[in-house]
C-alpha positions in Angstrom: 10.0 4.1 -20.0 7.5 2.7 -21.9 5.5 5.7 -24.0 2.0 3.7 -22.5 3.1 4.9 -19.4 4.9 8.2 -19.5 3.2 11.1 -18.9 5.4 14.3 -19.9 3.6 16.4 -16.9 3.3 15.7 -13.3 0.2 16.2 -12.0 0.9 19.3 -9.6 2.6 20.8 -13.0 -1.7 20.1 -14.6 -2.7 22.0 -11.9 -0.5 25.2 -12.1 -1.4 24.9 -16.6 -4.9 25.2 -15.4 -6.0 21.4 -16.7 -9.5 20.7 -15.8 -10.0 16.8 -13.6 -12.7 15.5 -14.6 -13.3 13.3 -11.0 -11.3 14.1 -7.8 -11.7 13.3 -4.2 -11.0 16.6 -2.3 -12.5 20.1 -3.3 -10.0 23.0 -3.6 -8.5 26.4 -3.1 -7.2 25.9 -6.8 -8.2 24.4 -9.9 -7.7 20.7 -10.0 -5.9 18.9 -12.4 -5.8 15.3 -14.1 -3.0 13.3 -15.8 -3.6 11.4 -18.6 -2.2 8.5 -20.2 -2.9 8.1 -23.9 -6.0 5.8 -24.4 -4.5 3.0 -26.9 -1.6 2.4 -24.2 -1.4 -1.8 -24.8 -2.7 -4.2 -21.5 0.7 -5.8 -21.4 3.4 -6.2 -18.7 5.9 -3.6 -19.5 9.4 -4.4 -18.8 9.5 -3.1 -15.6 7.4 -6.3 -14.1 10.4 -8.7 -14.8 12.0 -10.0 -12.7 9.7 -11.3 -10.2 10.2 -10.3 -6.0 10.0 -12.4 -3.5 8.0 -12.5 -0.1 9.0 -15.6 2.0 7.7 -18.6 -0.5 5.5 -16.7 -2.6 6.9 -15.0 -5.8 5.1 -11.9 -6.4 5.2 -8.1 -9.3 7.4 -6.2 -8.4 4.5 -3.5 -7.3 0.9 -5.2 -5.9 -2.3 -3.1 -6.1 -3.7 -2.0 -2.7 -7.2 -2.2 -3.3 -8.7 -0.5 0.6 -9.8 2.7 -1.8 -12.0 0.7 -3.6 -15.0 0.2 -1.1 -13.0 2.5 2.1 -11.0 5.6 3.8 -10.4 7.5 0.4 -14.1 9.3 -1.2 -15.4 10.0 -3.2 -15.4 5.7 -3.6 -15.2 5.1 -7.6 -18.7 2.0 -7.3 -17.9 -1.5 -7.5 -17.5 -1.4 -11.9 -14.8 0.9 -11.7 -12.5 -0.7 -9.5 -13.1 -4.2 -11.0 -11.8 -3.0 -14.0 -9.2 -1.4 -12.4 -8.3 -4.7 -10.7 -8.6 -7.0 -13.8 -6.5 -4.4 -15.6 -4.0 -4.5 -13.6 -3.1 -8.0 -13.8 -3.3 -7.9 -17.6 -0.5 -5.0 -16.7 1.4 -8.4 -15.1 0.4 -7.4 -11.2 0.6 -10.2 -9.0 0.0 -9.0 -5.5 -3.0 -7.6 -4.8 -4.3 -6.2 -0.6 -6.8 -6.4 0.6 -8.7 -7.3 4.0 -11.8 -7.9 6.8 -11.0 -4.6 8.1 -11.7 -2.2 4.4 -15.8 -2.1 4.7 -15.5 -3.4 6.7 -15.9 -7.1 4.6 -16.9 -4.8 1.2 -14.0 -5.1 -0.1 -13.1 -8.3 0.4 -16.2 -9.0 -1.3 -15.2 -6.9 -4.4 -12.0 -8.2 -4.3 -13.2 -11.6 -5.1 -15.6 -10.9 -7.2 -12.6 -8.9 -9.3 -10.6 -11.7 -9.3 -12.8 -14.6 -9.7 -11.1 -15.5 -13.4 -6.9 -15.1 -12.7 -7.2 -16.5 -9.3 -5.1 -19.6 -9.5 -2.5 -16.6 -11.5 -2.0 -14.3 -8.3 -0.5 -13.5 -5.4 -4.0 -13.2 -3.0 -3.1 -11.2 0.7 -5.7 -10.5 3.0 -5.4 -9.2 7.3 -7.6 -10.5 10.6 -7.3 -9.7 12.9 -10.7 -7.4 14.6 -13.7 -7.1 16.1 -16.6 -6.0 15.0 -20.2 -5.1 16.3 -22.1 -5.5 13.3 -20.0 -3.3 10.6 -18.2 -1.8 13.2 -14.5 -2.4 14.4 -14.5 -2.3 17.8 -11.2 -2.9 18.7 -8.2 -5.2 17.7 -8.8 -9.1 18.1 -6.0 -12.6 17.4 -7.3 -13.9 20.2 -6.9 -18.3 17.9 -10.8 -18.7 17.3 -11.3 -15.3 16.2 -8.6 -15.9 13.6 -10.1 -19.0 12.9 -13.8 -17.5 12.4 -11.7 -14.5 10.4 -10.2 -16.7 7.9 -13.3 -18.5 7.0 -15.6 -15.4 6.1 -12.7 -13.5 4.1 -12.1 -17.1 2.2 -16.5 -16.6 1.4 -16.2 -13.3 0.4 -12.8 -13.8 -1.6 -14.8 -16.8 -3.6 -12.1 -18.8 -2.6 -10.7 -21.8 -0.4 -6.9 -20.5 0.3 -4.9 -17.2 1.2 -1.4 -16.6 -0.3 -0.2 -14.2 2.8 -2.4 -13.4 5.6 -1.6 -10.8 7.8 -2.1 -10.0 11.5 -3.2 -6.5 10.7 -2.1 -5.4 14.0 -0.8 -6.8 16.6 -2.9 -7.5 19.8 -1.3 -6.6 22.9 -3.9 -8.8 25.2 -2.6 -11.8 23.1 0.3 -14.0 22.9 1.7 -13.4 19.5 3.5 -17.2 19.9 -0.9 -18.2 20.1 -1.2 -15.6 17.2 1.3 -17.3 14.3 1.4 -21.2 15.8 -2.9 -21.1 14.8 -1.7 -19.6 11.3 1.1 -22.3 10.7 -1.7 -24.4 11.8 -3.5 -23.4 8.8 -1.0 -23.0 6.9 -1.1 -26.8 7.5 -4.5 -27.5 6.8 -4.4 -26.0 3.6 -6.2 -22.6 4.4 -3.4 -20.5 3.9 0.3 -20.2 2.3 2.7 -17.9 4.4 1.7 -14.9 7.4 2.2 -11.5 7.5 2.0 -8.7 9.4 1.6 -5.4 10.4 3.3 -2.9 11.8 4.7 -5.4 14.5 7.2 -4.4 16.8 10.4 -5.7 16.9 10.4 -8.2 19.4 6.6 -9.6 18.6 8.0 -10.2 14.9 11.5 -12.0 16.3 9.4 -13.7 18.6 6.4 -15.0 15.7 9.3 -16.1 13.4 11.2 -18.3 15.6 6.9 -20.3 15.5 6.0 -19.5 12.0 8.8 -17.9 9.6 7.4 -14.4 8.5 6.9 -13.9 4.4 6.3 -10.2 5.1 5.5 -7.9 6.7 3.5 -4.4 5.8 4.7 -1.2 6.9 3.9 2.6 5.8 7.1 3.5 3.7 7.4 6.6 1.2 9.9 9.0 0.6 7.4 11.1 3.3 7.1 8.1 5.9 10.8 6.5 6.7 10.9 5.5 10.4 10.5 2.0 8.9 14.0 2.0 8.0 16.6 1.9 10.7 14.3 -0.9 12.8 11.8 -2.8 10.7 13.3 -2.8 7.4 17.2 -3.6 9.4 15.6 -6.6 10.7 13.3 -8.0 8.4 16.5 -8.2 5.9 19.0 -9.8 9.0 15.8 -12.3 8.8 14.8 -12.8 5.8 11.5 -11.0 5.5 10.0 -8.8 3.1 8.4 -5.2 2.8 5.7 -4.8 1.2 4.6 -0.8 1.5 1.4 0.3 2.2 0.6 4.0 1.7 3.9 4.1 -0.9 2.6 7.7 -2.1 2.0 8.9 1.2 -1.7 8.4 0.9 -1.5 9.9 -2.6 0.1 13.1 -0.8 3.8 12.4 -2.6 0.9 12.1 -6.6 1.0 16.3 -6.4 -2.5 16.5 -6.7 -2.7 18.5 -2.7 -1.8 21.9 -2.5 -2.1 24.0 1.2 -5.9 25.1 0.1 -6.7 21.3 -0.3 -10.1 20.3 1.9 -11.0 16.5 2.1 -14.5 15.8 1.3 -16.7 14.5 4.5 -15.8 11.4 5.7 -12.3 11.4 3.3 -9.6 9.8 6.2 -7.3 11.3 4.9 -8.5 14.9 6.6 -7.7 13.9 9.9 -4.2 13.5 9.5 -1.7 15.9 10.7 0.2 15.5 7.6 -3.1 17.2 5.9 -3.5 19.8 7.6 -3.1 23.3 5.6 0.1 24.7 7.9 2.2 21.2 7.3 0.4 20.6 3.7 2.4 23.5 3.2 5.6 23.0 4.7 5.5 19.4 3.2 5.1 20.9 -0.3 9.2 21.1 -0.6 8.8 16.9 -0.7 6.3 17.6 -4.2 9.5 19.9 -5.7 11.7 17.9 -5.1 10.2 15.0 -6.8 9.2 17.6 -9.5 12.5 17.9 -10.1 13.9 13.9 -10.6 10.5 13.8 -12.4 12.1 16.0 -15.3 15.5 15.0 -15.1 13.9 11.2 -15.9 10.4 12.4 -18.2 8.5 11.2 -15.0 6.2 12.1 -12.5 6.4 13.3 -8.8 4.2 10.0 -8.8 6.8 7.9 -10.3 9.6 9.2 -8.8 8.6 8.3 -5.4 7.7 5.0 -6.4 10.7 4.1 -8.4 13.2 5.4 -5.0 10.9 3.0 -3.1 11.6 -0.2 -5.7 15.1 1.0 -6.0 16.0 0.8 -2.5 16.0 -3.3 -2.7 14.3 -6.3 -3.9 12.8 -7.4 -1.4 10.8 -3.6 -1.0 7.5 -4.6 -2.7 5.0 -1.4 -2.8 1.0 -1.8 -3.2 0.0 1.8 -4.0 -3.7 1.9 -4.1 -6.1 3.6 -7.0 -9.6 3.8 -8.5 -8.7 5.2 -11.7 -7.4 3.0 -14.8 -4.4 6.4 -16.1 -3.4 6.6 -12.3 -2.9 3.1 -12.3 -0.8 2.7 -14.8 0.9 6.1 -14.4 1.8 3.9 -11.5 3.4 0.9 -13.0 5.4 3.3 -15.0 7.4 3.4 -12.7 9.0 0.2 -12.5 11.0 1.1 -15.8 12.4 4.1 -13.9 16.0 3.4 -12.8 18.8 4.9 -10.8 22.3 5.1 -10.2 23.7 4.5 -7.4 25.4 7.9 -7.4 21.8 9.4 -8.4 19.9 7.6 -5.2 22.6 9.0 -2.7 22.2 12.8 -4.4 17.9 11.7 -3.0 19.5 10.7 -0.3 21.0 13.6 0.3 18.5 16.0 -0.6 15.6 13.7 0.9 17.3 14.4 4.6 17.0 17.4 4.0 13.8 17.9 4.2 12.4 18.4 7.2 9.0 16.2 7.6 6.0 18.1 8.8 3.3 16.7 11.3 2.5 13.4 12.8 2.0 10.0 10.1 -1.9 9.5 11.5 -4.5 10.0 14.1 -3.6 9.7 17.2 -4.8 6.6 18.3 -3.6 4.9 14.7 -0.1 5.3 15.1 -0.4 3.9 18.8 -1.4 0.8 17.0 2.5 0.9 15.0 4.9 -1.0 16.9 3.3 -2.6 19.9 4.7 -5.9 21.3 2.3 -8.6 22.0 2.5 -10.3 25.7 4.9 -12.9 26.1 3.2 -16.3 26.7 3.7 -17.8 29.6 
């Protein structure tokens, strides 16, 4: 592992050491801390950023960058200039997959990403998503009608300052629109050169099969982390059968596996994580056993809890591409350092046994968001 991405202590260990965090997204009952990386770290890809991985016809870095938190959901927001600098440094360090959506902001994140990637647009894989309707700047529900997809794509192209989107996802299945109509519309957009590949996020299994039969699905973006592994028996197995890649959103469990949070954590007003059952005080306290596991493995490999959690995901197969978000250059560098950590087959088996011995307490999302996962689209008449 390169010295520029190596961190001797996890963020949680630094909390115990009493190091003060300069800027944090939480107000905590305990002192907060931030792990740092040497300021002279070279802006070059590490050896772990190759070989590339494939998502259908697209070749991408083994780890991407989720850009959502640059504009929405996690507080405080970083500000435009800071987020642009994080995106551009990620590219300098070898990241080629950048993920956004019209929903983030809404619309603001695509505008930010479009400005950030302008100098190197032709050298990356740009992913965005459609599938919601809006009243002004507020989402009022899902909408994947063909005409709505086309309107969404035209808006995304304008905000992203590009004439094509490499990977276009349906953000969530619309339970009122046959998936054949959705896939056919994206197929037409591919034929028109406005889109290169089709993706889906959190689809039902039968809907995924039906979509893939109309237009090959390059990637499924689902929540997947050491904390949330429900993707494995169903979606992951089907994707491997069909040759579809898995892009992992929330691969750090919304920051939980960084070790930054504890039983005294209180999120800032408006921060999405404050409404997640796994982040409530009692579940948080119980789930800290997972951080103990990550810290223990990190100590044995000279890595942080965050790096171990990402490295474990990467080790699940070459069809896995995590997209951790970061609004902080130090954390972004730390995340990329996980691409240089390796597990033997015996270590993976032992880690899996130890991980599965720890129950995860609390639902992964709010009732409304969980209800949107795994939906099946109606059959076409």
